Structures are given as C-alpha cells and as structure tokens.
C-alpha positions as CSV (number, residue, x, y, z in Angstrom):
1,X,3.0,-35.5,8.2
2,X,0.8,-32.3,8.7
3,X,3.2,-31.9,12.0
4,X,6.5,-31.8,10.1
5,X,4.8,-29.9,7.2
6,X,3.9,-27.0,10.3
7,X,7.4,-27.5,11.9
8,X,9.3,-27.1,8.5
9,X,7.6,-24.1,7.7
10,X,8.0,-22.6,11.4
11,X,11.8,-23.6,10.9
12,X,12.0,-21.8,7.1
13,X,10.2,-18.6,8.8
14,X,12.3,-18.3,11.8
15,X,15.2,-18.7,9.9
16,X,14.4,-16.2,7.1
17,X,13.6,-13.5,10.0
18,X,17.3,-14.2,11.5
19,X,18.9,-13.8,7.7
20,X,16.4,-10.8,7.6
21,X,18.1,-9.2,10.3
22,X,21.5,-10.1,9.8
23,X,20.8,-9.0,6.0
24,X,19.9,-6.1,6.9
25,X,22.8,-3.6,6.9
26,X,23.6,-4.9,3.0
27,X,19.9,-4.1,2.6
28,X,20.4,-0.6,3.5
29,X,23.1,-0.3,1.7
30,X,22.0,-1.6,-1.9
31,X,18.7,0.4,-0.9
32,X,20.9,3.3,-0.8
33,X,22.6,2.3,-4.4
34,X,18.9,1.4,-5.8
35,X,18.6,-2.1,-5.4
36,X,15.8,-3.7,-3.3
37,X,16.6,-6.9,-1.9
38,X,13.0,-9.2,-2.1
39,X,13.7,-10.6,1.8
40,X,10.1,-9.4,2.9
41,X,8.6,-10.8,0.2
42,X,10.2,-14.7,1.4
43,X,9.2,-13.6,5.4
44,X,6.0,-13.1,3.8
45,X,5.2,-15.5,1.9
46,X,6.3,-18.2,4.7
47,X,4.3,-16.4,7.0
48,X,1.4,-16.7,5.3
49,X,2.4,-20.6,4.5
50,X,2.7,-21.3,8.2
51,X,-0.6,-19.5,8.9
52,X,-2.8,-21.3,6.7
53,X,-1.5,-24.7,7.8
54,X,-1.9,-23.9,11.3
55,X,-5.1,-23.0,10.9
56,X,-6.2,-26.2,8.9
C-alpha cells in the first residue's frame, strides 16, 4: 500500500509540473493583470508530501 501511495504522489507531482509549464503563459498574463495563480503552492505541497513518503 505504501508503494502505491508513493507512486500516486510522484505521478501527481509530475503532472502538476507539466500543468505548471503549460499554464506559464497564462500565469504571466494574469500576473500582469494583478491576479496570481497558486500553482506553485500546489507543486510545493505535492513535492513535500512525496519526499516525506519517500524517506519514511
């Protein structure tokens, strides 16, 4: 079960990175308009969760 959890977290982390890269032009545009997308918080949260599971 632990392996499935780690694998799921890794896949979610990788997909969030892909989404962040794909949304970069939109994020830059919205930042110019004064709105900030919280994609970096999602990526960092998934990364921390994966690293905690990996070291356990």
